[in-house]
N, C-alpha and C positions, 0 to 999 in steps of 0.2 A: 572282696578285699576283707584278708583276715585281719582277726583283731589286733594280732601281734604286729602285723605290718603297720595297721592304723597308728597304734600306738607310738612305735620305733619313729615313723616318720613324724609326728608332733615333738619326740624327744628331739629328733635330729635337726629339726626345724628350730626349736627353740634354743639349741646348744649351737646352731651356726650363728643365729643371731648375737647370742652373748659372746662367740667366740671374734665375730667381726668386729663387733663394738669394741670387747677388749684389747683386740689387736689394736685398733685405731689410736684407743686411750693410752694403750703403751707405747707407742711408735711418739704420739707426741711429745708425752710425758717424760721420756727418754729425750727426746729432742731438746726440750725446754731445760732439761736439768744440765745436759752437756754445755748447751750453748750460756745457760746462766752461770755455771764455772768460769767460761773461757772470759765471759766479761767482768765476773769478779776480777779474773786474774789481770784482766785491762785497767780496770780501775784502780786496783794495787799499785799498779806500774805506774799510772800517772799520779796518785799520792805519793809514791815515792822519786818521782822525777822534782815534784814540787817541791819537798822536802829538802832535797841536795841543793836546788838550785838558791832557794831560799837561806839555807847555812852557807854555801859555799860561793853563791853566784856562778856557778856554772855548771855543764850537764856531767854526770858521771861517768868516768871513763870504760866501766864495765857496762858492756853491752848486755840488753834484755833477749831474753828470748822470744823470737818474732823480730819485727821490722818495726822500725822507728825513724819518721820522716820529719825534716823542718823544713819551714816555708813562711816567708816574710808575708805572702800575700793570703789576705783571709781565705779559711776554708769553711765550709759547714761544718757546725761543731755536732757534738754527739756521737753515737753509734750506727754504724751502718756494716752490710755486708758487700764487699766489692771482689773482685778478680784482678790478682796480681802476677805477673811473670816470675814463673819459677827459673834461675840461670840455669841449674843444673841439668834439668829436664826440658827448658825451653816450653814451658806448657804455664797455661793460664788454671793457678789453682786458686780455690776460695777461701776468702781469710774474712776474720771480723775485726773490723776497725773503728776505733775511739779517737777522734778529734778534739783537743783543747786547745785553749791560749794558756802561753807560758812568759812571763816576763823575763828577757834575758839580755844582759848588757846594756840595760836602759832601753831596749827594744820588745815589742811585742813578736814573737813566734808562735806559729800554730803547729802543734806537734802531732802527729798522725801516729798511734802506735796499731800495730796490726799483729795477728797471731791466726796462724793457719787453723782452718776448720777440717783439714783433710784427716788428720789423726781422729779428730772429733767423730766423723762420717763413719769411720771404720769400726771405731768402738760401739757409735749408736747401730750399724748395721749390725755387728757382730751380736749385739746383747737382745735385737729385736729378732733375729734369725733363731738364737738359742730359747727365747721363751716363746716363740710362734712354733718350735719345734716341741716344747715342752707341752704346750697348750694343746697341739695338733694330737700330740701322742696321749694326752689324757682325755681328749675328747673322742677318740677312735676306742681306747679303752673302755671308756663309759658306757658306750653304744655297746660295744662288743657282750661285755658283761652284762649289761641289761638285756640284751638278746638272749644271752643263752642263761640269766637267770629267769627269766620269763617263760621260757620254752620248758624248762624244768618245773617250775612252779606251776605251769598250766598243764602239765603231762596227765594230771588227774581227770582234767576236763577233756581232753581230748580222748581218752580212753572212754570218758561217759559218752562222747559223741558216737564212739564205735558201737559201742553195746545199744544205743540208741537205732543207730543206722541198721543192725541185724536182727531188731525187736521185730517179732510177730506174734500178735494176737491169737493168732488160729493155732499157736502153738501151747496155750495155756502155761505159760512161764512167766515168772517174776523176773524183773530184771536184777541182774547180778552185779552192781557196780562196784570198783576196786575201793578201799578205806583212803582215805588222805587224812593229813594232819592239818589242812587247810580249812578253816571252819567254814567258810562260804561254799568252798565246793562240797564238804560234808553235809551239809545242809541239802544244797541242790541235790546229792546224789540220796539223802534219805527222802527228800519229797518225792522225786522220780520214782524210786522204789514203791512208796505206798500209792502212787497214782498208776503205777503197773500193775498193783495188787486189785486195786478198783477196777481199772480197766477188764483186766483178766476175767474177774468174777463177773461184772456186769455183761461181759461178752459171752459167758456161759448163760447167765440168765435170760439175755435176749435170744439166743441161741434155741436154750427151751421154750421159750414162750412163743417163739415163732414156730419151734415143731409142733408143738403142744395145739395152738392155734389153729394150725393147718389140719392137723388130725380131727381135734376135735370139731369144726366146722364143716370139714370135708363130710363127715358121717351123715350129719343132720341134710345136708344140701343133696346127699344121695338118695337119702331114705324121702325126702321132698318130691326130686324128681321121678323117683320109682314110684309113688302113692300116684302122683298127677297123672302118669302116663296109664296106671292102671284104671285111673278114674274117667280119662279120655277114651279108653277100652269099653266102658260099660255098656251094654245095649239099652238099658232103660234111663241112660242119663237124661234128665228133662234137656230140650233146645235150650231155653234161655240159658240155663247154667254151663252150654259148650262153649260160647267166645269167653264167660268168665275165666273157666278153668285154663283154655288156651293161654288166655293173657297171662293167668298167674305162672303157667308151665314156662311162658317165656321169658318172664321176669325172673323166674329161678335160674333158667340156664345161663341168663346175662350174669346173675348174681356168682354161678359157679365158675363164669369166666372171669369175671372182675377177683374172685378170690383167689384162683390159679395164678392170675397174672401179679397181683400184689405179694403173694407168697413168693413166687419167682422173683420180682424183685429184692425183695427182704432177704432172701437168701444170696443172692448175689453181691449186696451192699453189704452181707455179714460175712462175705468171701467164706460160704460154706461150699464153694465148689472147687476144691482145692486139687481134684486128682485129674491132673490132664492127660492126654494121650494124644499120639498123632492120629488126625483125623482126616482122612484123604476128601477135600472138600469137594471136588468134580463128582466123584460118586454120590454123596450125599446131594449133592444139589440134583443130579439126574433122580434120585430116589424121589425128591420131595415133588419135581417138576411132574412126575410119572402120579403120584397121589393124587396132584391136584389138577390133572387133567380133565376130569368130570367139569370141576368148576371152572376151568377156561371154556368149555366148551359151550356151557350155558350162557356165556358171555358172547361168546363167539369170537373169542381174542386170537390174533394174529402173533402168535409165538415164534420167537426170532431169538434161537442161544447160539451163543459162541462164545466156546470154550476153547482157549489158546493154552493153556498149560493144566498141569495137574497138582496144584500146591497140596500140601499136607501140613497142617498147622496142629500146633500143640493145643488143645481143646479139650474141655469135659464135653463128653458125646453128646449130653442132654442141653448143654448150653449151644453146643454147634447146631443141633436141631432146631432148637426153640431159636436161634439167629435166622436161619434160613426160613424157618416156617411164618415168623412174623412179616419179614421183609416180602415174601412171596403172597402171604395172605393179604398184606396193605396194598400191594401193586393191583392185586386182582379184585379185592374189597371195592376200590375207589376207582376202580377202571371205568371206562365206557362200553356200551356193547359194541361189538365190532372195534374195539380199540386195539393198540399194539401195546404188547408185553416184551420187552428186549432183555435178557441177561447175558452179561458180557462177565467171564472171569479169567482173571490171567492170574500171573503169578504174584501180583503186588497187589491186586483189587480186585471186588466184585461191585459191578454196576448193574442197577436193576432200572430200568427206564419203563415206564407206562403212560397213557393218556388218561386224563383225569378232568375233572371240572377244573374251572379257572380259579384261582385263587382272588380274592377280594385284595383292593391296595393296601387296608390296613394289616394285611395277614403276611407275615414272615415266613419263608419256609422253616427256620430254626426253631420257631415256637412250637411245631406240631411235636416236637422231643418232650415237649413238658407232660407229666400224668394229667390224664383226661384230657387231655387238648385234640378235639376233633373239630374237621371243617364244616361237619352237618350235624350239629348239635341233636338231631332228631335219629341220629344213625344208632343202630343196635351196639356198637361196637363199644367197648368199655373205654377206649382212647389210652391203651398202654402197650399197644405194640411197638412202637416207634421208642419210648421210655424203655423198654425193657432191650431193644437192638443196642440203645445208647449204652445203656449198664452193662452190657454183654462186651460191646468193644473196649470201653474204658476198661473194665475187668482185665483185658486181655492186652493193654496198652495200644491199641487198634484206634483209628479215626474213621467216624460216620460223617458225611455232609450231606445236606438236601438242597439241590437245586432247581430251580424252576423254569423254565422259557415259556414265556407268556404268549410269544407268537403263535406256537403249536401246542399250548397247554399240555406239555410233557414235563413230569415230575422224575426226577432223578434221584436215587439213592446210590452213594458212593462209600463204600466200606474199604479202606485200604489197610492191608496186613501191616504188622510190625515185624514178623518174622516168620520165615517158613521152616519146616524140617524138612532136610535133603531127603530125597527119595532114594530107598538103598537100590 
């Protein structure tokens, strides 16, 4: 829900409550005022009758506005509402009636003075309708004016949001936010501008550090590997030193693979692979399977390839190669001798299934996407393969899922594509 909508809802709720309460108070206030006026007129007529009877001994000949009835029988005294028959319209009309005792010709008479409330009700209804109309118009005007002013005042904030949505740190640009005379929005734009400057500078420094670290550590590792290979090939290498040098060479190779994986992860997270191009995934998959054929033969794996479509995805070529390499290497490395390796490619997903060791009860398939997480701690793998797969899929908006079937001990990795480039 937008802030403007939420704010207007509270304004409308408050205005509705006040409007309803005000209308109720107004209705009863007008009703009480008009009824008090009728009662005052009746009391004035009563006082006039008493004065005339006391002075002349008889009722005045000029009739009052309304009705007057005499009764020798006792009647309830005081004010009350009643319905009397209107002779002309032959309908019962509401009246306000005042009954009192009056000595007349030596006898007590009960006099009932009645005044019609019909005109009072019409005046009351007219006043209430006018005031309700005025209040309703005022309420709608206030709400409309508030919405218009709010949208106009919040326009700089909307422009700032638009700039933030289109901001890309890889372009090494500082946010260009519009000037505004509203102090709070001006402070926000100033803070965001300085923040974008620091983010751009930090991104440049991090990118340079990643590139420098990758370059500077790659060279010593290559030298170490080369020297150890030369050392292992020496004919006069002492026999006791051979296993030690072999272990050192294996450790250097593992360190080189770890360095390569971490460097790749860092580049992906820093979005340094921006140049995407259409990649025919089926052709690349066949190429990777051909390259890994020798490794599959060493384990005597049963390969089942099912390619039902030729999707073309917008990927960086190096990341596409890394994605397939890590998926296939993971399925081969953790497979069992004589096991199954099934590769299924369709227009919307890539599914790789392999037999493998059973997972322990406390092991969840999703945890193997974490860095350095391995099923077998003694494995020579650095434990970054699935982390790289997840980073690549997240980078391109794909989804990856790890399923495990305990009955058949089959592990399945499923990569669903966000979109594909149509083939020409």
